[in-house]
C-alpha positions, 0 to 999 in steps of 0.5 A, spaced: 832 264 764 833 258 761 832 261 754 838 265 756 842 261 759 842 255 754 843 260 748 841 254 743 841 254 736 834 251 737 831 257 740 832 261 734 831 254 729 824 252 732 821 247 728 826 247 723 830 242 727 825 238 731 826 231 731 819 228 733 821 222 738 823 215 735 820 210 731 824 204 735 821 206 742 814 207 739 813 214 739 812 218 732 817 217 727 821 224 726 819 228 721 826 228 718 828 221 719 830 218 712 824 216 708 824 211 702 822 214 695 817 212 691 821 208 687 829 207 686 832 214 685 839 215 682 841 221 686 841 221 694 842 229 695 842 235 691 847 241 690 843 247 687 847 252 683 843 258 682 846 264 678 842 269 681 841 275 676 840 271 669 847 269 666 846 269 658 845 263 655 848 266 648 855 267 652 855 260 656 851 254 653 847 256 647 852 258 641 848 262 636 852 264 630 847 268 627 848 273 632 855 274 629 852 275 622 847 280 624 851 284 630 850 291 630 844 290 625 837 290 625 833 283 626 831 280 619 824 283 617 821 277 619 823 277 626 821 284 628 814 283 629 815 277 634 810 278 640 815 278 645 811 281 652 817 287 654 822 286 649 822 291 643 824 287 637 822 293 632 828 297 632 833 294 636 840 291 634 843 285 635 849 284 639 853 278 638 856 273 642 861 276 646 865 269 647 867 264 642 864 257 643 868 251 642 867 243 643 869 239 649 869 232 651 868 225 646 861 228 646 863 235 643 858 239 647 859 246 645 860 251 651 863 258 651 870 259 652 868 263 658 868 257 662 875 254 661 875 249 667 868 247 667 868 245 660 873 240 661 867 237 664 863 236 658 862 229 658 858 229 665 854 235 663 847 234 660 845 241 657 838 244 657 838 249 651 830 250 651 828 252 658 822 257 659 818 261 663 814 267 662 816 272 668 821 277 666 822 280 673 828 278 677 824 277 683 818 273 680 822 269 676 827 267 682 821 265 686 819 261 679 825 257 679 825 256 687 818 254 688 815 253 681 810 259 682 810 266 682 806 266 688 810 268 694 809 263 701 810 257 697 815 251 698 821 252 695 824 245 692 829 244 697 823 243 702 819 239 698 825 234 697 826 234 705 819 233 706 819 227 701 826 223 703 827 227 710 835 227 712 841 222 713 844 227 719 842 227 725 847 233 727 845 237 721 839 241 718 837 237 712 836 243 708 842 248 708 842 255 703 849 259 703 850 265 698 855 270 696 852 276 698 845 277 700 838 272 699 835 277 694 827 276 696 829 274 703 827 267 706 822 266 700 828 263 697 829 257 702 822 257 705 817 251 707 812 255 705 805 251 707 809 245 709 811 244 716 817 249 718 822 243 719 822 243 712 825 250 711 832 251 709 837 253 714 841 259 712 849 258 713 855 263 713 861 261 710 865 265 715 865 266 723 858 263 727 855 259 722 848 259 725 845 265 728 844 264 736 847 257 736 853 258 740 853 257 748 854 263 752 861 264 755 858 265 761 855 257 761 860 252 762 859 245 758 857 241 764 852 247 766 849 247 759 848 239 760 845 239 766 840 245 765 838 241 759 837 235 762 833 238 767 828 241 762 827 234 758 826 231 765 821 236 766 818 236 759 818 228 759 814 229 766 809 233 763 809 228 756 807 222 761 800 226 762 799 227 755 801 220 751 797 222 745 801 229 744 807 229 740 809 236 740 813 235 747 817 230 744 819 233 739 821 239 743 825 234 747 829 232 741 829 239 738 834 241 744 838 234 744 839 236 736 841 243 737 846 241 743 849 237 738 850 242 732 854 246 737 860 241 735 857 239 728 856 246 725 863 250 726 866 243 725 863 243 718 865 250 716 872 249 719 876 247 712 883 246 716 883 239 715 882 239 708 889 239 704 892 245 700 891 241 694 883 240 695 883 248 697 887 249 690 882 244 686 876 249 688 880 255 688 879 256 695 885 259 697 884 267 695 883 270 688 876 271 685 874 264 686 875 264 693 868 265 696 865 261 692 870 256 692 869 255 699 861 254 699 863 249 693 868 245 698 863 246 704 857 243 699 862 237 699 862 236 706 855 237 707 853 232 702 858 227 705 855 228 712 848 227 710 845 233 708 839 232 703 839 239 699 844 244 698 843 251 695 848 255 693 847 262 690 852 266 686 850 273 685 851 279 680 850 276 673 845 282 671 848 284 665 844 290 662 851 294 660 857 290 658 856 283 658 862 281 656 865 284 662 860 282 667 860 275 665 867 275 665 868 276 672 862 272 674 865 266 670 872 267 674 868 267 681 864 259 679 869 256 673 874 253 678 870 252 684 864 248 680 869 244 676 873 242 682 866 240 685 865 235 680 872 233 680 872 232 688 865 229 688 867 224 682 874 222 686 870 220 692 865 216 689 859 221 691 858 224 683 853 218 682 849 219 688 849 227 688 845 231 683 848 238 680 843 243 678 846 250 674 841 255 673 839 262 673 832 266 673 832 267 666 837 268 660 838 275 656 836 278 650 839 276 643 839 284 642 843 290 645 841 294 651 845 300 653 853 299 652 853 292 650 849 289 655 842 284 654 836 285 658 832 280 661 830 274 657 825 268 660 823 265 653 828 261 652 835 259 656 840 254 659 841 250 664 845 244 666 845 237 670 850 233 672 852 227 677 846 223 680 846 218 675 845 223 670 848 221 663 852 227 661 854 229 654 847 230 652 844 236 649 836 237 651 832 242 646 833 249 642 832 255 642 831 259 635 837 261 631 837 268 634 836 265 641 829 268 642 824 262 643 825 255 646 823 251 640 825 245 641 824 240 646 821 246 650 823 244 658 819 249 663 821 250 670 816 246 672 819 240 668 826 241 671 823 241 678 819 234 676 826 232 672 830 233 679 824 230 683 825 223 679 832 223 679 831 222 686 826 217 685 820 222 687 813 222 683 812 229 682 804 227 682 804 223 687 809 228 692 803 232 695 801 236 701 794 238 703 793 245 704 787 250 704 781 244 701 786 241 696 793 237 695 798 241 692 805 239 689 811 242 687 809 243 679 802 244 680 799 242 674 806 242 670 812 238 670 810 234 663 816 234 660 820 230 665 827 229 663 828 224 669 828 217 664 831 220 659 837 223 663 838 217 667 844 212 665 842 205 663 
């Protein structure tokens, strides 16, 4: 009766939103209470921009003039015997870059003209051109980028971050995930894995009801709901008094209270009516191809303003097996203005130095042609970039070979990227561990050797 009458989001979110007491009253401190990092970090929160499907590094951030020279031709003889699993280099023909590159900013960063607005922020970006792993299939590659391993059921990056640092909001989840389509791979994209469920991401919708089962039933008045909640909490406290060593009931009491507060906080979060038309235009969130992702980016800014620790935004549709130029042109129109607007807005509000922005896909695309001017999956060398969070922009890290096949200089594995993200947040990736199945586990497993955090940080 009480479950159906209250209809609180806590029923659906469960331990995800639990708050186990308050430290100042002698009870166990909340698992989501803000915690000190291992050392002084540059960033306090993360906005993770995931380009689902695998954007081509050759059309975005890794200029390869040699490809234009060999367009439509077989690779040079010495490259046809490349030992690259699942990629035929013997009789495939080269596809030239589909967009010109230009130098932007005082740093002269080379960026594709497919990003006319993002490129204006070149001096804020630290571009990593030597990303790599060895997973060729979307599903396993996405799991790798989100959890540091190909194995299902492992905690996502956002879960590790909230486990390490907690949250600075009492009214919103610590970790929020949004997508412009569907969560490919489902909840594995924001799972807490073997960490406590309190650290799992909460999927939030950009329209309508932001979180499932959060709204109060229309036949229950606010006063009646408050009365029911107080009665349930009174029974729980009475039960707790006979079990002083059990913190689970304390968590349940706080869980009800947080969900009650979220009924006001969550709808307000996605209500953009209090944002000026100028701000909505900045993000492209006023109609047109950038509207949906623009709203997601604007909401991400509102989230970090309100103390959300980790925000994950997914833009789907980058899987360009055919017509790479048309695909990337369409995709860039969805994200170019929103991401540029996000960087501008965070900077103007004094939030960019404390907010780490990461842009990456699950892999890049092949230098050789597939189908009708398309490119196949390519995990052996691709690009990512970081900005904000104390990152010194205008830098380029690493390189692929002349044809963009392999990362060859200053190679950065996905585990290294994760170690770098944690480092910028003040977390030592080797010290952030959780005991499970007989041993301590960490996000980077046995990797994370090329930690770029110190090199990327502003002095």
